[in-house]
C-alpha positions as CSV (number, residue, x, y, z in Angstrom):
1,M,0.0,0.0,0.0
2,C,2.8,2.4,0.9
3,S,4.6,1.4,-2.3
4,E,1.5,2.3,-4.4
5,G,1.2,5.7,-2.7
6,Y,4.8,6.5,-3.3
7,V,4.4,5.7,-7.0
8,I,1.3,7.9,-7.2
9,L,3.1,10.8,-5.4
10,K,6.0,10.5,-7.7
11,C,3.8,10.6,-10.8
12,V,2.0,13.7,-9.4
13,K,5.4,15.5,-8.8
14,R,6.5,14.6,-12.4
15,C,3.2,16.0,-13.8
16,V,3.7,19.2,-11.9
17,W,7.3,19.5,-13.1
18,I,6.3,18.9,-16.7
19,R,3.5,21.5,-16.5
20,T,5.8,24.0,-14.9
21,N,8.5,23.6,-17.5
22,L,5.9,23.6,-20.3
23,A,4.5,26.9,-19.1
24,S,8.0,28.3,-18.9
25,A,8.7,27.2,-22.4
26,V,5.5,28.7,-23.8
27,S,6.2,31.9,-22.0
28,C,9.7,32.1,-23.4
29,L,8.4,31.3,-26.9
30,Q,5.8,34.1,-26.6
31,T,8.5,36.5,-25.4
32,N,10.8,35.6,-28.3
33,C,7.9,36.0,-30.8
34,N,7.0,39.4,-29.5
35,N,10.6,40.5,-29.6
36,F,10.9,39.3,-33.2
37,V,7.7,41.1,-34.3
38,K,8.9,44.2,-32.5
39,N,12.3,44.1,-34.1
40,F,10.9,43.3,-37.5
41,S,8.4,46.2,-37.3
42,I,11.2,48.6,-36.3
43,L,13.4,47.4,-39.2
44,F,10.5,47.7,-41.6
45,L,9.8,51.2,-40.5
46,I,13.5,52.2,-40.9
47,C,13.6,50.7,-44.4
48,L,10.3,52.4,-45.3
49,S,11.7,55.7,-44.1
50,L,14.9,55.4,-46.0
51,T,13.0,54.4,-49.2
52,V,10.7,57.4,-48.9
53,Q,13.7,59.7,-48.4
54,A,15.5,58.2,-51.4
55,Q,12.4,58.4,-53.6
56,T,11.9,62.0,-52.5
57,A,15.4,62.9,-53.5
58,I,15.0,61.3,-56.9
59,N,11.6,63.0,-57.4
60,D,13.2,66.4,-56.5
61,R,15.7,65.9,-59.4
62,Q,13.0,64.5,-61.8
63,Q,10.7,67.5,-61.2
64,T,13.4,70.0,-62.4
65,L,12.5,68.9,-65.9
66,L,9.6,66.4,-65.7
67,G,7.5,68.0,-63.0
68,Q,3.9,69.3,-63.3
69,G,3.8,72.8,-64.9
70,R,7.2,72.6,-66.6
71,I,7.5,74.0,-70.1
72,N,10.3,72.8,-72.4
73,L,11.4,73.9,-75.9
74,G,13.0,71.3,-78.0
75,V,14.2,70.3,-81.5
76,S,15.1,67.0,-82.9
77,T,16.5,65.7,-86.2
78,G,16.9,62.3,-87.6
79,F,16.4,59.9,-90.5
80,G,14.0,57.2,-91.7
81,Y,14.7,53.9,-93.1
82,A,12.6,51.4,-95.1
83,G,12.4,49.9,-98.6
84,Y,11.7,53.3,-100.2
85,I,13.7,55.3,-102.7
86,G,16.3,57.5,-101.2
87,N,16.8,58.5,-97.5
88,S,14.2,60.4,-95.5
89,Y,15.3,63.2,-93.2
90,H,13.3,65.3,-90.8
91,V,13.5,68.2,-88.4
92,A,10.9,68.6,-85.6
93,P,10.7,71.5,-83.2
94,R,8.2,71.4,-80.3
95,V,6.9,73.1,-77.2
96,Q,6.2,70.6,-74.3
97,Y,4.0,71.2,-71.3
98,F,3.7,68.8,-68.3
99,L,0.1,68.3,-67.1
100,K,1.3,66.0,-64.3
101,D,4.6,64.7,-63.0
102,G,5.9,62.6,-65.9
103,W,3.0,63.2,-68.3
104,S,3.2,65.9,-70.9
105,V,1.5,67.1,-74.1
106,A,3.3,69.0,-76.9
107,L,2.7,71.2,-79.9
108,D,4.8,69.8,-82.7
109,A,6.0,70.9,-86.1
110,R,7.7,68.7,-88.7
111,Y,9.5,69.0,-92.0
112,D,10.4,65.8,-93.9
113,A,12.3,65.4,-97.1
114,N,13.3,62.4,-99.2
115,D,16.4,62.9,-101.3
116,G,15.5,60.1,-103.7
117,S,11.9,60.6,-104.5
118,Q,12.1,64.4,-103.9
119,T,9.0,64.1,-101.7
120,K,8.5,66.7,-99.0
121,F,6.1,67.1,-96.1
122,W,5.5,70.0,-93.7
123,G,2.9,70.2,-91.0
124,G,2.0,70.5,-87.3
125,G,0.2,68.5,-84.7
126,L,-0.1,67.3,-81.1
127,S,1.6,64.5,-79.2
128,T,1.7,63.1,-75.6
129,R,4.3,61.5,-73.6
130,Y,4.4,59.4,-70.4
131,Y,7.8,58.9,-68.6
132,F,7.3,55.5,-67.1
133,V,10.8,55.2,-65.7
134,R,12.2,58.3,-64.1
135,G,15.7,58.1,-62.5
136,Q,18.0,60.8,-61.3
137,R,19.4,61.4,-64.8
138,V,17.9,58.9,-67.2
139,A,14.2,58.5,-68.0
140,L,12.3,56.3,-70.4
141,F,9.1,57.4,-72.1
142,A,6.4,56.3,-74.6
143,Q,5.0,58.8,-77.1
144,A,2.0,58.9,-79.4
145,G,0.7,61.7,-81.6
146,A,-0.9,63.0,-84.8
147,M,0.3,65.4,-87.4
148,Y,-1.6,67.2,-90.2
149,G,0.1,68.9,-93.1
150,R,0.9,69.1,-96.8
151,T,2.8,66.6,-98.9
152,K,4.6,67.4,-102.2
153,Y,5.3,64.4,-104.4
154,Y,5.8,63.3,-108.0
155,T,3.7,60.6,-109.7
156,D,6.8,59.5,-111.7
157,Y,9.0,59.3,-108.6
158,A,10.5,56.0,-109.8
159,S,12.4,57.8,-112.6
160,P,16.1,57.2,-112.3
161,S,16.9,61.0,-112.5
162,P,15.1,63.8,-110.6
163,Q,15.5,66.0,-113.7
164,Q,13.0,63.7,-115.5
165,F,10.3,64.2,-112.9
166,G,7.1,65.8,-114.2
167,S,4.9,68.4,-112.4
168,P,4.7,68.0,-108.6
169,Q,1.5,66.9,-106.9
170,Y,0.1,68.1,-103.6
171,A,-2.0,66.3,-101.0
172,N,-3.3,67.1,-97.5
173,T,-1.9,64.5,-95.2
174,L,-2.8,63.1,-91.8
175,Q,-0.2,61.1,-90.0
176,T,-0.3,59.2,-86.7
177,H,2.8,57.8,-85.0
178,A,4.0,56.1,-81.8
179,G,7.4,55.3,-80.4
180,L,9.7,54.8,-77.4
181,G,12.5,57.1,-76.2
182,I,15.2,57.8,-73.7
183,H,15.8,61.1,-71.9
184,Y,19.0,62.2,-70.3
185,R,19.1,65.2,-67.9
186,L,22.2,67.3,-68.4
187,G,21.3,69.9,-65.7
188,K,18.5,72.0,-64.3
189,R,17.4,73.2,-67.7
190,W,19.1,71.1,-70.4
191,S,18.4,67.6,-71.5
192,L,19.1,65.2,-74.4
193,E,16.8,62.6,-75.9
194,G,16.7,59.8,-78.4
195,L,13.5,58.5,-80.0
196,A,12.5,55.6,-82.3
197,E,9.0,55.8,-83.7
198,R,6.8,54.2,-86.4
199,M,4.3,55.8,-88.7
200,L,1.0,54.1,-88.0
201,T,-1.3,55.7,-90.6
202,N,-0.6,58.2,-93.4
203,S,-3.4,59.5,-95.6
204,G,-1.0,61.1,-98.1
205,R,1.5,59.1,-100.2
206,P,2.6,56.3,-97.8
207,A,5.5,55.1,-100.0
208,L,6.8,58.6,-100.6
209,D,5.9,60.8,-97.7
210,A,8.5,59.4,-95.3
211,S,9.8,56.0,-94.1
212,Q,7.6,54.1,-91.7
213,W,10.4,53.8,-89.1
214,R,12.3,56.9,-87.8
215,T,15.0,57.5,-85.3
216,S,16.0,60.9,-84.0
217,I,18.1,62.7,-81.5
218,G,17.2,66.0,-79.9
219,I,17.9,68.6,-77.3
220,N,15.5,70.3,-74.8
221,F,15.7,73.5,-72.8
222,R,13.3,74.2,-69.9
223,I,11.9,77.8,-69.9
224,K,9.7,77.3,-66.9
């Protein structure tokens, strides 16, 4: 009888010991979890603060040229390439206004000439740009626009000699175009850019007016 009582008492003591140690382990685990959550939260807030500060610094530099209300004057020149006669050259001045940070509209003018077919185009229009990547100095943008003007061309453009061309023909022309470009900030007011674009539609003389694909380089100056 005494032996059985001793065994029961020993089992009770073991249960109490297990319960005490289990409670201690759970309490320690909770403390460690709370400390981890607290430390993680502090680290997250620090990283968030640094990210916001860095982004603010970048935005400050971006807005010198690409911020809302900015006005830029620019001119670009380049060439076209395709399976047409001769080479196509163009000059395009513009006035650019930023409606929002990174989003602008522009009043464009353009003069195109093809030295093979002797075709020429001059006109004006509107375009819009969105700068989808804006770094401290480099920005990437997408552009789309429309241009209306006058085309001068020759019906016998395939003649091997320009002196054999007949009388020139004229046509009103509506062009639409889209492209991608890169912008490089030189300073607070000056920037360079490169653009590759494709003619989407052309109501004039598609094979003569200009090449479908164009590349150009340009320079911009912020006046406001």
